[in-house]
matplotlib code that plots the C-alpha trace (Angstrom):
import matplotlib.pyplot as plt

x = [-23.0, -25.5, -24.7, -26.4, -24.1, -20.9, -20.7, -21.5, -18.7, -16.3, -17.4, -16.8, -13.4, -12.4, -13.7, -11.9, -8.6, -9.3, -9.9, -6.6, -4.7, -6.2, -4.3, -2.9, -6.3, -8.5, -11.3, -14.1, -12.6, -12.1, -15.8, -16.7, -14.4, -15.8, -19.4, -18.6, -16.9, -19.7, -22.2, -20.2, -20.2, -23.9, -25.0, -22.8, -24.1, -27.6, -29.1, -26.7, -28.1, -24.9, -24.2, -21.1, -19.4, -20.5, -18.9, -15.7, -15.6, -16.3, -13.6, -11.2, -12.1, -11.5, -8.1, -6.7, -7.6, -4.0, -4.0, -7.3, -6.1, -2.9, -5.0, -7.3, -4.3, -2.5, -5.7, -6.0, -2.3, -2.8, -5.8, -3.7, -0.6, -2.6, -3.4, 0.0, 3.1, 5.5, 8.0, 8.4, 4.7, 4.6, 7.8, 6.8, 3.3, 4.7, 6.8, 3.7, 1.8, 4.6, 4.1, 0.6, 1.1, 2.5, 1.0, 2.5, 5.9, 5.9, 5.0, 7.8, 10.4, 9.2, 9.6, 13.0, 14.4, 12.9, 13.7, 17.2, 17.8, 16.6, 18.8, 21.9, 21.4, 21.0, 24.2, 26.0, 24.9, 26.2, 29.5, 30.2, 31.5, 33.9, 35.1, 34.7, 37.2, 35.9, 32.1, 30.2, 28.4, 31.1, 31.4, 34.4, 36.0, 34.1, 30.8, 28.3, 28.6, 27.0, 29.0, 32.7, 34.2, 37.1, 39.4, 38.2, 41.4, 40.2, 36.7, 35.1, 32.8, 29.7, 27.9, 30.7, 29.2, 25.7, 26.1, 24.6, 21.4, 20.8, 21.2, 19.3, 16.4, 16.8, 16.7, 13.5, 11.8, 12.8, 11.3, 8.1, 7.6, 8.1, 5.6, 3.0, 3.4, 3.0, 0.0, -1.6, -0.8, -2.4, -5.6, -5.9, -5.5, -8.5, -10.1, -9.5, -12.4, -11.5, -10.3, -6.9, -6.4, -7.6, -5.1, -2.3, -3.2, -4.4, -7.9, -11.2, -12.6, -14.6, -18.2, -21.0, -22.3, -18.9, -18.5, -22.1, -21.4, -18.2, -20.0, -22.9, -20.5, -18.6, -21.9, -23.2, -20.1, -19.8, -23.6, -23.2, -20.3, -22.3, -25.2, -22.9, -21.1, -24.5, -25.8, -22.8]
y = [32.0, 30.1, 27.1, 24.8, 26.1, 25.6, 21.7, 22.2, 24.7, 22.3, 19.5, 21.6, 22.7, 19.1, 18.0, 21.0, 19.9, 16.2, 17.3, 19.2, 16.2, 13.9, 15.7, 12.4, 10.8, 11.1, 13.8, 11.2, 9.1, 12.2, 13.0, 9.4, 9.7, 13.1, 11.9, 8.8, 10.7, 13.2, 10.3, 8.7, 12.0, 12.7, 9.1, 9.0, 12.3, 12.7, 11.1, 12.8, 15.3, 17.3, 17.9, 20.0, 17.5, 14.6, 16.1, 16.7, 13.1, 11.7, 13.8, 12.6, 9.0, 9.5, 11.1, 14.2, 14.8, 14.2, 10.8, 9.8, 10.9, 8.9, 5.8, 6.3, 6.9, 3.9, 1.8, 3.1, 2.2, -1.3, -1.9, -1.0, -2.9, -6.1, -6.3, -5.3, -7.4, -4.3, -4.3, -0.6, -0.2, -2.9, -2.0, 1.7, 0.7, -1.8, 1.1, 3.3, 0.3, -0.3, 3.1, 2.1, -1.1, -4.6, -6.2, -3.6, -3.8, -7.6, -7.1, -4.5, -6.9, -9.7, -7.3, -6.0, -9.6, -11.1, -8.3, -7.9, -11.6, -11.3, -8.3, -10.1, -13.1, -10.8, -9.0, -12.3, -13.4, -10.2, -10.3, -14.0, -13.3, -10.6, -12.5, -16.2, -17.6, -15.6, -15.6, -18.8, -21.2, -22.2, -24.7, -25.3, -24.3, -21.0, -22.8, -22.2, -19.1, -17.7, -14.8, -13.9, -15.7, -14.2, -17.1, -18.8, -20.9, -22.8, -23.3, -25.7, -24.3, -26.4, -25.2, -24.4, -23.4, -23.9, -21.0, -18.3, -20.2, -21.6, -18.3, -16.5, -18.8, -18.4, -14.6, -14.8, -17.2, -15.0, -11.9, -13.6, -15.5, -12.3, -10.4, -13.2, -13.4, -9.7, -9.5, -12.3, -10.4, -7.3, -9.1, -10.9, -7.9, -7.5, -4.3, -3.6, -3.9, -1.0, 2.5, 1.8, -1.2, 0.7, 3.5, 1.0, -1.0, 1.9, 0.9, 2.8, 4.7, 3.1, 2.4, 4.8, 2.2, 1.9, 5.6, 6.1, 3.6, 5.5, 8.8, 7.4, 5.8, 9.1, 10.9, 8.4, 8.2, 11.9, 11.9, 9.0, 10.8, 14.0, 12.2, 10.3, 13.5, 15.3, 12.5, 12.9]
z = [9.8, 11.8, 14.0, 11.4, 8.7, 10.7, 10.1, 6.4, 6.0, 7.8, 5.5, 2.4, 3.6, 4.2, 0.7, -0.9, 0.7, -0.3, -3.9, -4.0, -2.5, -5.2, -8.1, -9.4, -9.7, -12.8, -12.6, -12.9, -10.1, -8.0, -8.2, -7.3, -4.2, -3.1, -3.5, -1.5, 1.3, 1.5, 1.7, 4.4, 6.5, 6.0, 6.7, 9.9, 11.4, 10.3, 13.5, 15.9, 18.4, 18.2, 14.5, 15.0, 17.4, 15.3, 12.2, 14.1, 15.2, 11.8, 10.1, 12.9, 12.1, 8.4, 9.0, 7.4, 3.7, 2.7, 4.5, 2.9, -0.6, -0.2, 0.7, -2.3, -4.6, -3.4, -3.9, -7.5, -8.1, -6.7, -9.0, -12.0, -10.8, -10.1, -13.8, -15.1, -15.8, -15.7, -12.8, -13.4, -12.4, -9.7, -7.8, -7.1, -6.2, -3.6, -2.2, -1.8, -0.3, 2.1, 3.6, 4.7, 6.5, 7.1, 4.0, 1.8, 3.5, 3.0, -0.7, -1.1, 0.5, -1.9, -4.8, -3.7, -3.2, -6.4, -8.8, -7.3, -7.8, -11.4, -12.0, -10.5, -12.7, -15.7, -14.9, -14.5, -18.0, -19.6, -17.7, -18.6, -22.2, -20.8, -17.8, -18.8, -16.3, -13.3, -13.7, -13.2, -10.8, -8.4, -5.6, -3.3, 0.0, 0.0, -0.5, -3.3, -5.4, -8.5, -10.0, -9.2, -6.2, -4.3, -5.1, -8.3, -8.5, -5.4, -6.8, -9.3, -12.0, -12.5, -15.7, -18.1, -21.5, -20.2, -17.7, -19.9, -21.0, -17.5, -15.7, -18.3, -17.7, -13.9, -14.4, -16.4, -14.0, -11.0, -12.7, -13.8, -10.5, -8.5, -10.7, -10.5, -6.7, -6.3, -8.6, -6.5, -3.2, -4.6, -5.8, -2.5, -0.2, 2.1, 3.5, 7.1, 9.6, 11.9, 11.4, 12.9, 10.6, 7.5, 8.2, 8.3, 5.1, 3.1, 2.0, 1.6, 4.6, 7.3, 6.6, 7.7, 10.1, 11.8, 12.0, 13.3, 16.1, 17.1, 17.1, 19.1, 21.6, 22.1, 22.6, 25.1, 27.3, 28.1, 28.8, 31.3, 33.0, 33.3, 34.9, 37.2, 38.3, 38.8, 41.1, 43.3]

ax = plt.figure().add_subplot(projection="3d")
ax.plot(x, y, z, "-o")
ax.set_aspect("equal")
plt.show()
């Protein structure tokens, strides 16, 4: 294998690993991703005087194939979830998003709180017919409580027969409001501007222009150091 073939072999190995890591993505989308990453690498290294070193630096900036595949897979899930009203799709997507950065973590916490609140309200609605004297909206020495207080005899129930319809509406509004807020957060997510930011928020890889600048900077700095040491 010649020295010119070494970078190409390294690129193909990287792309093969990326394709294997993209098993959950549709074949058409896989090919789009592979073509895009190949173009990123070629555009970022074609003007470099040290092709082998430039390829190594570009692949380092992109991250491992598994990391890159996780970002693409999460982006694909976010696109689907941002158009969905299903909590069963939105909640797992927020969990995957949370693994990649602060925005995803915030979205997951919103999902966890909102859907847990809706679930608690729903449970209270179903328990009310079986525990009519214990389940309710209470106020008293223990403060405000929705559900089953520790000492209901010391509390005053506020809603009476209206508890079930009112709390059912509250459960519905909690679920719908949480879903709409999360869909808005997913649609408003913005790509990062640097490699470190992109690795945190899980967006598409850095642009060829950014990678090319990084490669050129890493080539120029050692060159300057070499000239400085030689002059001494």
